[in-house]
N, C-alpha and C positions, 0 to 999 in steps of 0.2 A: 597429426591430431593429438591433442592433449589427453592425459589420462582421464581427466574429468569429462571431456567430451565423449570419449569412448565409453565411459561408465554410463552416461546418459543415453548414448545410442543403444547400448545393450538393453536398457530399460524399455525403450520404445519397441525393440524387436521382440521382447519377451511378453508383451501385453496382448491380450486377445479379447476384444469387445469391452463395452462399457457396462458396468454393473450398478452404477450410482445415478445414472441419468435416464430420464424419460425422453427418448429421442424419436418417438413414433411419428412426430410431425416434422422431423428434421430432413429437409430436402437434400442436405449435403452429407448425410450420414454414410454414404458409400464412397465418398471422395477420400483420397489418401490423406490429404491435409487434415480433414476432420477426424479420420481414424487415429492419426498420430496425436492430435490434440486431445481427443477423448482418452486415449491410453495414458498420456502424460498426466492429465487431470486426475484420473482414477488412481494412479499410483501415488500422487500427492495426498489424495483423500485417505487412502489406506495407511500411508505413513503417519498422518495425523491421528487417525483412528487408533492405531496400535501404540502410539507414543504416550497417550494419556493427556496430551496437551491439545485439547480441542479449541479451535479459534472461537473466541467470544466477542471480539471487537475487531473492526477494520479501521485503521487510521490512514486516511488519504492525505498526503503531504504535497502541496504545490509550492514551487519556488516563485518568489515575486520578481524574478529575473530569469533569463534563459540559461538554465544550468546545462552545461555540456561536459563537465568534468565528472566522469563516472567514479573515479577514485575518491573525489571529494564527497560524492553521494554516499559511498561506502562508509566514510568517516562519520557523516551525519547519521547514517543508520545505526552505527555503533553507539553514538551519543544518545539517540532516542531510546534504545534498549536499556542503556545504563541509567538514564534518567527515570524511566518507568519503574525499573526494579529498585532503584535507590529510594524512590518515594514510597512504594508499597512493601518493599522487602529489604530494608537497609541492612539488616543483619545477615542477609543471604541464607535464610532458613529454607531448606530444601522443600518443605511442604508448601511454602508460599511462593516458590519460584514462578516467574512469569515468562513465558516464551514469547519472543518478539521476532518474527520472521519477515523479511523485507523483500518486496518484489518491485523491480525497477522497470518503469515504462517510459517511452518517449511520447511526447505530444506529436501531433501530425506536423510534417514539414510544411513550411509556408514560403511564399514568394516575398522577398524583401527588396524594396526599391532603395537604391543608393541616392537619396535625394540630394546629398551634397555634391554629387557628380553630374547633376542634371544640366543640360545645356539647351538654350533656346533654339528653336528651329521655326521656319516659316511654313505654315500649312498652305500649300499652293491652291487649295480649293476655297478655303474660307479667307485666305490672305490675313490670317491672324497668327500671332506668335504663340507657339505652344512649347512645351518642354518635352525633351526626349528622355525617356526613362529606360533606355536600352541597357543601361548598366544595372541589371537586376540579377539576383541570384536566388537559388533555393536554399533557405536556411533550415538546417536539420532541426527537427523538433527537440526541445529541451526535455530533460528528465523530470519525472514526478514519481512518487513512491507510494505503494500500498503496503502497509504493515499489518500483519495478522497478529493479534495479541490473545493469549490464552486467558482463561478465567482468573479473576482477582478475588481472593477469599473475602467473604463478608466480615470475617473476624478482624481484618486489618482496619475496617471502617468502624466496627462496633467498639473495638479497643485500639484507637488510633495512636500512632507514634507522634512525636512532637512535630515532625514535618507535615503530617496529614492534618494535625490540629491547627497549625498555622495556616495551611492552605484553606481549610474550612472557614476560618475566621476571615480570610481575605475574600473568599468567594461569596459567602453568605452574610458577612457582616456581623457574625456572632461566633462565640467559641463553642457553640453547640450546634449539632446538625439539626435542621428543622425537623420537627416531629413528623410532619406530613410526608417527608421523604423516607421515613423508616417504617412506614406502614405496609408497604408491598414491595415486590421485586422490581417494579418499574422505578420506584424511588431510589432503591439501593443502586440500581444500574446507573441512574442519572448522577448520583453522587460520584461514582467511580469515573464516569466520562467527564464530569466537570473538573475533577481533580487532575485527571490526565491532561485535559486541554490546558488547564491553568499552569501546571508544572512544566509541560513541554514548551509552551510559549515563554514562560519566565526564564527557563534555563537553556534554551536552544536559540542562539542568536541568528541562526539561519532561517528561523520561522518569522514570516512577516506579520504585521499587525492586522492585516485584513482577515475577515472571517473566512475568506476563501482559501487561505493558505493551509488550513488544517481542518479536517472533518473527521469526527469519530462516530462510527456507526456500530451500535451493539447488534449482536446476532438476532436478538428478539425483535428488532425493527427491520431486519433484512429479509425480504421475501424469497430471494433466490436469483439465479442467473442461468440462462441457457439450458433449462431443464433440470438443473441441480437446485435443491432446496436447502434453506437454512445455512449452517456453517459450511456445508459442502458447496453451496452457491458462492460463498465468499472465496473459497479455494479455487473454484472454477473461474471466478472473475479475475483473480490476480494471475492466473495461468492462461488467460484467454489468448494471449499472443504466442504461446508456446506450440509451434507446429513441428519443430525440428530441433536438433541439438544446438545449432547456432542461436536460436531464439532463447532456449533454456539458459545458455551461458550468459546472455546479456541480461535476462530478466531476473534470474535467481541470484541472490546475494550470497555467494559461496563463502565469503569472508565472515559474515556475522550470523547466518542462518545455521540452524542445527538439525532441522527436520530430516535432511537427507545426509547419508554418509558421503563424505568428500573423498 
């Protein structure tokens, strides 16, 4: 067992009950997999809470092809984090640092037919020629990623650097932020998500052109997940497949994430 796996295992053993979740209606709450999951999620929540970097946005990234190379996903995750910080904090000022933690999931496996290997056979009942798709296999689901992003300071929007100013001009067709977006918190949040979406698509060639390849959800628009509310719901969502150490090792990006001690 790796040192990292043993570290995560000790985490699970040391947890006792969920303090962040309303599980009164959870029919699985006494099952071991649910207990493990709740313990792991609560630990992540507590780590974020004590770090000062509370998740404010969740970026969901889907590949336009079946991505099976996890090492390549890690490279892409690093690029996403670098691009976001370079846009909003190019001088690496500690007060404006943006935490980007990545959680890697697989889509569901699916049955794939090897059409190129199909061969005609005679259906003895209908006396018609049909094709035999006996050469089928289960294709393992490709990866997609959820990235939790901490708050972005309003100051970098109010006093934008040259990269942000250029992005604003490209997005809104003017060198000034529309006044209507500066009147409330919703507008400021939209500016930030618009700029994130624009810069990630522009500077990350692994992001497809489809609207479905990237989705950015602010915490103010996130109701919650599985009994957890607000940003805690976001944490619960990205950790939802963590039932044991093996799941944690696959989902958690230990190369680029900083919320847990490696």
